[in-house]
Structures are given as C-alpha cells and as structure tokens.
TIDOLUM-559618 format. One record per residue (C-alpha): z, y, x; residue in three letters. Coordinates in steps of 0.001 Angstrom, whole numbers, plus 500000, padded with zeros to 6 digits. Example, Ala and Ser with C-alpha at 12.3 -4.5 7.8 and 13.67 -1.06 7.14 Angstrom:
<pts>
507800495500512300ALA;507140498940513670SER;
</pts>
This chain:
<pts>
500000500000500000MET;500485502346502932LYS;496730502918503111ASN;496914504243499528LEU;499718506713500143ILE;497429509461501380PHE;495176508170504161ILE;492534510811504498THR;489180509432503410LEU;487717510292506748LEU;483921510506506989LEU;483219509193503483LEU;479788510737503555ALA;479452510636507330PHE;480020506878507535GLN;477195506242505086SER;474587508287506924CYS;475680508768510531LYS;478363506404511806THR;476383503340510854ARG;474120504240513714ALA;477083504523516102LEU;478546501366517528LEU;482340501562517848ILE;483537499142520497ASN;486961500631521274ASP;490043499636519275GLY;491754503002519642ALA;488682504883518396LYS;488331502543515434ALA;492014503110514612TYR;491575506881514937GLU;488771506727512384GLN;491021504645510108LYS;488778501585510361LYS;491763499313510646PHE;489985496005510074VAL;487576496757512906LEU;490395498169515029ALA;492454494992514729SER;489519492789515736ASP;488716494936518780LEU;492341495299519856LEU;492932491529519812LYS;490068491063522275LYS;491225493961524455GLU;494800492619524579ILE;493618489172525661ALA;491756490721528586ASN;494360493334529566GLU;496350492671532752ASN;498223495972533001ASP;501645495427531334LEU;502071498954529991TYR;498532499200528656LYS;498942495807527023LYS;502124496963525286ILE;500359500148524209GLU;497506498178522654LYS;499903495739520991LEU;501763498671519430GLN;498478500065518115LEU;497615496609516756LEU;500981496470514993ALA;500252499890513475ASP;496825498706512298ALA;498357495691510582PHE;500938498032509062ASP;498215500242507594GLU;496447497166506183MET;499659495876504590ASP;499653492745506726GLN;503294492417507836PRO;502801488934509333ALA;500284490359511817GLY;502653493231512549LYS;505495490785513280VAL;503289488787515631ASN;502239491891517595ALA;505805493211517884LEU;507084489763518905GLN;504614489840521806GLN;505869493287522835ILE;509476492116522693LYS;508610489103524885ASP;506982491409527456LEU;509654494116527558ASP;513437493758527134ALA;513833497291525750ASN;516247496845522777PRO;514206499301520702GLN;511405496747520558TYR;513918494225519199LEU;514979496677516477PHE;511324497354515568ASP;510730493609515381LEU;513743493176513087ALA;512373495829510711LEU;508980494109510672ALA;510564490705510059GLN;512431492187507129LYS;509193493685505790GLU;507587490227506028ASN;510591488850504112GLU;511700486816507126GLU;515259487804506300TYR;516954485053508313THR;515017486008511453SER;515569489706510773ALA;519313489118510364LEU;519444487350513739SER;517454490150515412SER;519656492884513938PHE;522829491085515038LYS;521463490633518554THR;520519494314518686TYR;523971495298517414LYS;525647493249520168ALA;523381494714522855LEU;523754498336521771MET;527240498196520209ASN;525603499863517223ASP;527080499524513757SER;525786502730512173TYR;522152501648512003TYR;522529497875511977THR;525347497228509490ASP;523378498516506445PRO;520368496464507568GLN;522507493356508045ILE;524053493812504581LYS;520642494013502880LEU;519362490952504764CYS;522422488978503701GLU;521936490055500080GLU;518315488899500107ALA;519219485582501763ILE;522008484857499278SER;519951485786496205TYR;519610482913493728LEU;517081483419490894PRO;518979480974488681ALA;522103483144488944LYS;520442486486488261SER;519707488353485048ASN;516698490009486688ILE;513351488334485996LYS;510142489317487788ILE;506720488098486611ALA;503231488724487962ASN;500802490040485318LEU;498273487373486263GLU;495972488112483320GLN;495077491563484649ILE;495667491384488420ASN;492679490699490671SER;492110489738494297SER;491873493460495097ALA;494611496101494855SER;495959496642491320ASP;498776499135490911TYR;500356502153489179ALA;500406500977485512PRO;500968503641482874ARG;501724503181479179LEU;498924504091476800TYR;498210503946473070LYS;499317500964470969ASN;501105499252473846GLY;498061499217476119ALA;498287500174479793ILE;496050502133482137VAL;496249501180485797PHE;494501501700489109THR;492377499004490738SER;489945498550493631ALA;488353495486492007ARG;484654494694492344ALA;483777496315489000SER;484849499755490223SER;482133502382489923VAL;479801502884492895GLY;479328501112496191ASP;481676503020498500LEU;483918500755500602VAL;487025502044502313GLN;486877501480506098PRO;490577500740506520TRP;490678497580504356ASP;487066496970503250ASN;488038497372499586GLN;486040499404497073LYS;487101502883496023SER;489609502576493181SER;489103503468489515ASP;491173503652486361LEU;491172500514484195PHE;492474499705480741PHE;494142496559479302ALA;495105495907475671ASN;498325494175474714LYS;497862491059472602ASN;500909489049471485LYS;502988490466474311GLY;500336489856476997ILE;498092492445478597TRP;494537491175478909GLU;490845492077478599GLY;490546494563481472VAL;487912497276480978GLU;486762500426482750ASN;488957503184481301PHE;486375505985481185SER;482808506322482408GLU;483389510066482498VAL;486563510089484586LEU;485673507232486948ASN;483162508137489668THR;481968506540492929PRO;484872508366494601LEU;488464507091494467ALA;490342507737491207GLU;493701506476490110GLY;497376506919489184ILE;497075508546485782ALA;499758510097483592THR;499346511079479952PHE;500769513623477569SER;502834512304474691LYS;499869512476472290ASN;497528510929474912PHE;495134513896474633GLU;495695515118478196THR;495528513099481398VAL;496418514025484972TYR;495117511725487696PHE;494343511563491410THR;490831511865492809ARG;490063511750496506CYS;487058513896497376ASP;485628515506500501TYR;485198519182501185LEU;482799518842504094ASP;481777516193506568ILE;484824514783508307GLY;487381516304505911ASN;488439514634502687SER;491529515103500558PHE;493244513690497475CYS;494026516126494695ARG;495151516125491048ILE;492641516566488246PHE;493207517257484550GLN;491091516184481594ALA;491264516536477810GLU;490337513997475137ALA;488900514147471649ASP;490089510873470190GLY;488932508211472634ASP;486343510478474251THR;487291512132477519TRP;485709515366478782TYR;484901516135482392GLU;487976516615484556ALA;488845519864486278GLY;490850520426489463LEU;494500521384488946LEU;495263524155491417SER;498529523446493243ILE;498375523821497023PHE;495451524710499253SER;492404522477499341ASP;493350521205502804SER;496497519439501512VAL;496717515955500013ASN;498191516003496491ILE;498384513046494148GLY;500292510416492171GLN;501076512711489214PRO;503711511861486635HIS;504429513837483479LEU;508025513822482220SER;508728512440478730ALA;509073515942477262ASP;505917517122479023GLY;507791519954480741GLN;507653518694484327ARG;504762517390486381LEU;505850515408489429TYR;503604514529492341PHE;503612513675496035SER;502054515757498781SER;501793516005502550ASP;502078519805502388ALA;503162521045505855PRO;506332522792504651PHE;508041519640503319GLY;510726517434504839TYR;508403514744506130GLY;504993513114505915LYS;504806513026502112ASN;507375514691499872ASP;507917514658496128ILE;507443517950494292TYR;507501519058490677PHE;506174521936488597MET;507687523289485364ILE;505632524113482280LYS;505639527817481388ASN;503776528072478109GLY;500271526851478890ALA;500682527292482662GLU;502458525415485410TRP;504982527067487717SER;504793527047491468GLN;505662523666493046PRO;509309522935493845TYR;510396520417496458ASN;512612517694494939ALA;515154518213497725GLY;516714516451500688PHE;518476513785498592PHE;514992512562497650ILE;512768513417500588ASN;513019512254504208THR;511017512673507403GLU;508766509809506251LYS;506997509039502948ASP;508370509596499454GLU;505719508701496905VAL;504903507501493365PHE;507450509515491328PRO;508191508545487710THR;511000509460485311THR;512827507963482354ASP;513805509649479081SER;517073510913480630LYS;515322512710483466GLY;516273510206486171ASN;513604510046488837ILE;512261506814490314TYR;510296506967493538PHE;509403504918496589SER;510389505653500170SER;510034504139503618ASN;512395506705505097GLY;515620505245503723LYS;517389501964504480THR;515910499349502170GLY;514724495776501966TYR;511498496551503872GLY;508264498534503408GLY;508318500974500515LEU;511381500518498308ASP;512092501940494867ILE;515000504363494460TYR;516603506112491520LYS;518206509550491457ALA;519873511400488591ALA;519030515045487849PRO;521537517508489267ASP;521000521089488106LYS;517671522125489628PHE;517501519242492102ALA;518672515617492211PHE;521795513690493155ALA;521754511213496084PRO;519342508360495459ALA;520375504726495013SER;518333501664495924LEU;517160499435493063LEU;518358495854493569PRO;516626492824494989TYR;514252491338493762PRO;512826494470492124ILE;512617495593495721ASN;511389493137498316SER;510376493126501957GLY;506898494315500931ALA;505825497643499436ASP;507357498166495981ASP;506411501270494030PHE;505313502958490815SER;508210501908488544PHE;507697502773484868ILE;509900501773481922PHE;508597499852478921ILE;512036499671477337LYS;515121501558478473GLU;518649500211478131ALA;520589501360475060VAL;524375501381475307LYS;525979498805473024GLY;522729496988472279SER;522970493214471897GLN;519250492600472511ASP;518404489669474760MET;516240491959476905ILE;518385494896477978ILE;515557496797479658GLU;512061496167480953SER;509575497942483184ALA;506326497599485077LEU;505978498210488793PHE;503631497444491675SER;504203495381494797SER;502382493849497757SER;504954491023497933ARG;504019487472498841LYS;502681485207496125GLY;500511487816494416GLY;496821487593493572LYS;495731490557495679GLY;496866493130498186ASN;498893494957495511ASP;499710493461492115ASP;501351494693488939ILE;504633493002488007TYR;506876493031484977LYS;510622493424485370TYR;513139492360482724GLU;516898492653482764LYS;518337490036480422LEU;521576490086478476PHE;523093487003480047ILE;526412486460481762ASN;527624484138484454PHE;531222482940484459TYR;533655482314487290VAL;537217481008487255LEU;539368482698489892ASP;542377480396490166LEU;545548480949492197SER;548048478087492721ILE;551561479264493569ILE;555136477964493773GLU;558654479365494027LYS;559847480243497502LYS;563402478928497870TYR;565893480258500357GLU;566504476617501312ASN;563243474685500733PRO;565226471442500419LEU;567627472751497775ASN;566273473563494319GLY;569561475326493471GLU;569186477881496294SER;568051481436495694ASN;564442482048494767VAL;562984484691497112LEU;559739485133495229GLY;556442483298494832MET;554093481964497511GLN;550699480267497754ALA;550659476502497346LEU;548080474671499470PRO;547116471040498959GLY;547206471038495155ALA;544500468953493460ILE;542598470712490671VAL;540536468621488234LEU;538089470270485830MET;535222468538484004LYS;534556466075486790GLY;534978468651489550GLN;537810468182492034GLU;538989470777494514LYS;542040471087496758ILE;543751474445497093SER;543465475983500585PRO;546154477799502562VAL;545969480892500363ASP;546085478773497189GLY;542919480402495805LYS;539972478508494307LEU;536802479502492456LYS;534888477457489892PHE;531503478181488332ILE;531782477976484547LEU;529309477496481716GLU;528856479816478756ALA;530291478963475327GLU;532501476190476712THR;536150475184476302ASP;537957474147479481TYR;541116472263480340LYS;542127471846483959ILE;544883469726485486LEU;546694470813488644ILE;548803468267490545SER;550506467676493861LYS;552841464952495106THR;556518465921494541ASN;555498468612492043TYR;555316468605488274PHE;551710468510487070ASN;550455471352484909ARG;547393471889482778SER;545915475087481393ILE;543257475711478773GLU;540805478581478429PHE;537346479235477035SER;534181481209477754THR;533271481243474068LYS;532380484695472738GLU;532888486245476185LEU;529951488615476719ARG;529427491859478605SER;526481494183479213THR;528466496105481821ASP;528926493214484230SER;526654490275485027LEU;529541488069486171THR;532620487638484007ILE;535596486463486043THR;538489484698484345ILE;541673485093486392PHE;544332482414486107LYS;547556481963488073GLU;549371478617487829VAL;552828477980489263ALA;553707474365490060LEU;557378473453489999GLU;558690471375492889LYS;560572468212491929ILE;564189468059493158PHE;565675464712491949PRO;569201466085491885GLU;568226469163489931LYS;568733469298486184GLU;566418471568484224ILE;567863473026481047VAL;565735472826477896ILE;566552476123476266GLU;567182476644472552ASN;567934473039471545ILE;570385473078468615TYR;572221470434466565TYR;574207470613463372ASP;577921470874464009TYR;579512467587465023ASP;576176465788464548LYS;573345464450466705ALA;570621465607464311THR;568112468092465756LEU;567865471337463853ARG;564461472614462681GLU;564436475572465087GLU;564627473153468029SER;561426471273467190LEU;558822473859468368PRO;560446473845471813ILE;560226470068472016LEU;556652470086470714ASP;555634472265473654LYS;557121469706476032LEU;555018466853474653VAL;552010468018476725SER;554257467971479810PHE;554640464199479483PHE;550902463784479055ASP;550361465789482251GLU;553022463844484174ASN;552539460229483136GLN;553696458938486529ASP;557164460425486065LEU;560177458823484430LYS;562347461499482856ILE;566009461366481968GLU;566932463432478937ILE;570549464513479359GLY;572936466006476854SER;576181467833477635HIS;579047469016475441THR;581815471499475952ASP;585384470368476667SER;586707470640473133ARG;587397467266471557GLY;588323464012473238SER;586410462862476306ASP;585250459656474604GLN;584125461450471486TYR;582135463952473498ASN;580621461132475522GLN;579458459319472392ASP;578165462525470757LEU;576192463551473830SER;574629460087474119GLN;573502460201470489ARG;572126463730470937ARG;570184462755474067ALA;568789459739472220GLN;567690461900469292SER;565570463983471674VAL;564094460823473231VAL;563350459425469771ASP;561587462652468800TYR;559365462507471883PHE;558533458845471239ILE;557624459736467646ALA;555211462319469085LYS;553445459686471161GLY;555294459850474473VAL;555573456294475918PRO;559133455034475731SER;558837453768479328ALA;558686457392480467GLN;562014458290478878LEU;565683457473479119SER;568664459057477350ALA;571882459899479139LYS;574946461419477551GLY;577264463192479964TYR;579819464475477468GLY;582036467032479211GLU;581780465438482646SER;579469468110484113LYS;580820471439482970LEU;579100474407484621ILE;582020476837484316ASN;585812476861484238GLU;586122475943480530CYS;587814472534480986ALA;590488470958478785ASN;593333473360478118GLY;591459476441479364VAL;590967479167476778GLU;587349480384476819CYS;585060482454474666SER;582502480798472406GLU;579748482150474641GLU;581168480311477664LYS;581587477094475700HIS;577959477435474560GLN;576751477396478175LYS;578260473944478609ASN;576526472642475464ARG;573043472056476839ARG;570146469604476844THR;568494468897480202THR;565918466734481871PHE;565487465512485414ARG;563111463215487244VAL;564572459824488026ILE;561454458158489422SER;557965459172490534ALA;555501458471493316ALA;557163459838496448GLY;560376460728494605VAL;563405458388494638LEU;565857458067491819GLU;569028459941492556SER;571490457865494547GLY;568980455244495728LYS;
</pts>
C-alpha cells in the first residue's frame, strides 16, 4: 500500500513516449524513477557481483526499500537479514526486527527485539515492540470476539481498497484490476492505474462489481471517494501531471443528477505542486478530511481538515501532533461521534501501516490509540469505515461492524477489502484461591489464628479437569457459557469442600472476559479438636431436636458427601446441673438423635458414631456446686463433631 500513499506518478507521459527508448540498467536509477520492479531485479544482480562490503550493504538497503515500496515484506526481510549478517551494527538488527514484524514473523521479531534490547540496554524503544509481538503471538481466534473476513466476491488479484458506503447498502471502492479504464501501467508495481468501482449488496453479500462511472473514471488514476449524505456530491482523488516529469494527486469534486455524474472539477486546497488526496466527508458534511505532503506539516504526509462555511470550504487545518508524526498519516475517516480513524507508520504498531483512533478535543484531537489485533496486522491496514456503530446497551449479536483494507497474508491481491465484526460474546474464567488458617502453633488447632495463608497442594476437581494448587494457592479454569458448575477441593489431613456457581445469564458488552472470583478455605483436621455445631437446640430435659436446629444440620449433610473417607463422632455435652449419670444418658440420647437425623438424610451410618459426654468436658468453671449464670451454663450445653478416622489421620489415642 505504500506505493499508493502518494508516490508521485513520475513521467506518466514521458515513460510512454521517451523512456521506452532509454535502457535503464542501473538499480539506483530505476529506484529513483520509482520503477521498483525493475530496480529489484537489477539490484539483485548487482549485489551478487559486488565485492566491496559497504557498497554491497548500500545496495541491499536500496533493495529492501524497493521491496518496501512494492509491499513485499518477505523480500525486505531477506535483504535486511543479509545486511545484518554482513555488519554487526545493532541498528541493522532493529531494522530487521521491524521488517520481521511487518512480515508477521512475530516470533522472530520478538527474538530480534530482545537481542537488541540486551545489546543496547534499551527499554524505551523495545518494550512497546516486545509487548505488541507477544500480543500477536498469544492471539487465539477461537477466544476472540473480533471476526475478520475477506470480501472474496469483490476482491481481485490486483489492489482493491478504500471501500465507501453508497446507496441501498452498496459500496464504492478503489481498484487497479484489469478492467480499469485505459492502458497506463504504474512502473513501481506493474499494476494498472486505479479506478472507482461499484458493488451491490445482495442478501448480505457484496457482489457484481461494475465500473462506477464512465464520466469520473479516466485513463489516469482515480480512487478513494467520499459522498455527501444524499449521495449527490462526491469528492475523490485523481493523480494527474502538470508537465513532463511532474505529476501530483489532488482532490476533485463532482455533482450527480440521480445516477448520472457530471464532469469533475478540481477542488482548490494547496498549490498544484503538492500531493492532496484520500478525502473523507464527516457524517454531518461539515468537515472534509484529507492527507497531504504539504511542506509545512509534521512529516511526509499529514492529515488535514477543512470546515464548511456556507457553500465554501475554509482554509486547511492540520489535525495536530497527536495525529501526525514525522512519517505518513493517511486515509482519514470518521464515525458519527466525530472520532477520527487513520493509518500511520510513524507510531508503534503491529507493522506497516496501522489503524488508530482519536477522539475530538476542541479544535484538535486527543492522543490516538491503536486498534487491536487482528484488525491491525503486520501488513498495511488502512481505510477503516463503519457499517454499524456500537450502541450502548444493545443486545445485538453483532455489536459493531466495519470495512477496511489490508495487504495482509492470505488475501487475493496486493491489497484486499476486509469486513470486521465485533460480536456480543463472552468468555468465562474462574479465578480460584485456596487458603487455610495460619495457626500460631501449626500442630495445635486450639492455638491462636494469625490470619489466612495460601494453601498449596490442594486437589481441585471440576468437570473432569484436575489441577493442584501451586505455592500461591491460585488457579484459573476456563469455563463454558450457560453452565452450572460444582467443584470439589481436597487435601490429605484437610476437610474437603465443594462450591457451586454458574455462568448462566452472565453477559457483558463492556468486557470480553468475565472472571468469576472464588476463595475457598480448607479446614485442617486436628483429631483432638472438637468443632462446635452452633445453634443446635433440644426441648428441655429431652433428646428431641427442635425445628430451628434442622436447617443447620441440613447444611452439614453436604459435608458428609464431600468427606466420605472420614468417620465422624457426633458429641453432645450438658451442663453440670443434674446428676452425672442422668446427664451422661441425656447427652448420649441427644448425640444419637443427631446421628439418626443425618442417617435419615442419606448419610451412611458407617460414617457416624454418637458419643455422649454428659458434664465430663465442661469448658468453664461451672461445675457441680458452682453458681453460674444461665449464659455460662449454655456454653457447656453444646453439640460437636470431630474426626476419629481418615486416611492419614489416626483416631485419638491410637
């Protein structure tokens, strides 16, 4: 695409009548005349026969530049690799890394950037490049809501680019295909001069490519049109020559009567010796954007805009330093909110021309942001135009869609038109943390708890997946949409636990990935330690469970299902009031009533045993003959459980 940015159409007339008689046999001269195909052929031969190291490097650099102009990044990589092998200058390594990235050799580019960083101790320039390479390498189409499709029905083996929306869903685009008007062939890539073409939309597919207008298309190069809202005015680029050896691209304007277009007239912007092109009219028709190599800009090609004053256009305004760089900023477009989309090779991107977005900021624009991979690629990506813009709160399957152009690998021609869709889909991740209590004495479950800590070595089972928690206790699981989950967490000498959660009805347009955070604490098993079951009540002087106790016990039923390898003793304790034997008998009956309830709920009887302790294990001073408050007596009346056998855990006293 670089050859379409604004390469001067040098000697358009001269090549047809004079230069055919001149034999060019020097690669540098062919390059100077922008005959890049010829230049590359000549330079290859000259390099093979060149013995002087510095001249050979010079010719290889020129060959790399020729491949760059022809949008052949593989050839550019090969030439720069040869330079790097001949000269250890780290700059050649950095140039090679950029070329590898442009050829989408991201793994090789990443290695080259890291080597350069180590040699030069440079993080400022290399870290952003390394980050983008890593993003491209890690990209998985199946885990993205961005879909890119080649418009195969309308793309050709030539360059097809810069689609623009037209009436009834049709598009008008630029192409150098064989059916372009005239016989002129561009010397830099041997393609025909481009024209404007038209494609109707039929059942969601653009097809049936036709010449857009016999009036507007000429043997010269036309392209990159933009239309008024009523499609009665068009602005487009035409590259013409002023005299032999000087040719420039400029913007023309034409009016229509229905489907009939009148002859186009030149739109006066800068002087005739400046390249101006790639016009784009804002949605309200009040701004006309374009790109130009005017000498007073920031770089090679800058983006400008003019404001409509009645029937006239204002003077051109530069879009500012947040948009423009010392290199090329081209192919401006806007959305309905006034955000500008443009392509640049002067900012850090994925390679070649990349598409950026910048919001309007008073009379200029805010800093630009890079559109994500794979909208951008290692190749040239440009001319981004919305078909459908995102609407906040919409539940449509397709959030937004657009057309853009790219010279990426896998296309039908040098540049192809692609369709971008952002889909309303979500991906789900479980972020699980396994923790445990941190005891002051790790061997004594009655010692002070100092807080919580990560628990490594826990086994997590979920729908056939098994993972073991690492040192930090953190695990991630990929989840499916609209699915219920139950996971079991276990570790020897710890009580098992399970948790349930669901991804059903979890959707978000704000975030592609929805992360479900869960923290599970496993309780360490101390055989001597009794665990009190809170809120277990009996009728006075009876062993019958009261109704308010049942929900607590119901919650414990799942505990037995999770810990089937454990044998649990259910203990019951009384206060000191009443005879020792009576309290012993009462506590045994109460413990048995809890066991019976669990068995009735499906807990295997082999997992359970009942033990009445009466008043033999008081936890305060309220023994026989000691006067205590009812609250203190209540603390002694408790129901407990403890582990008496399990794998790796011995029954107390054995």
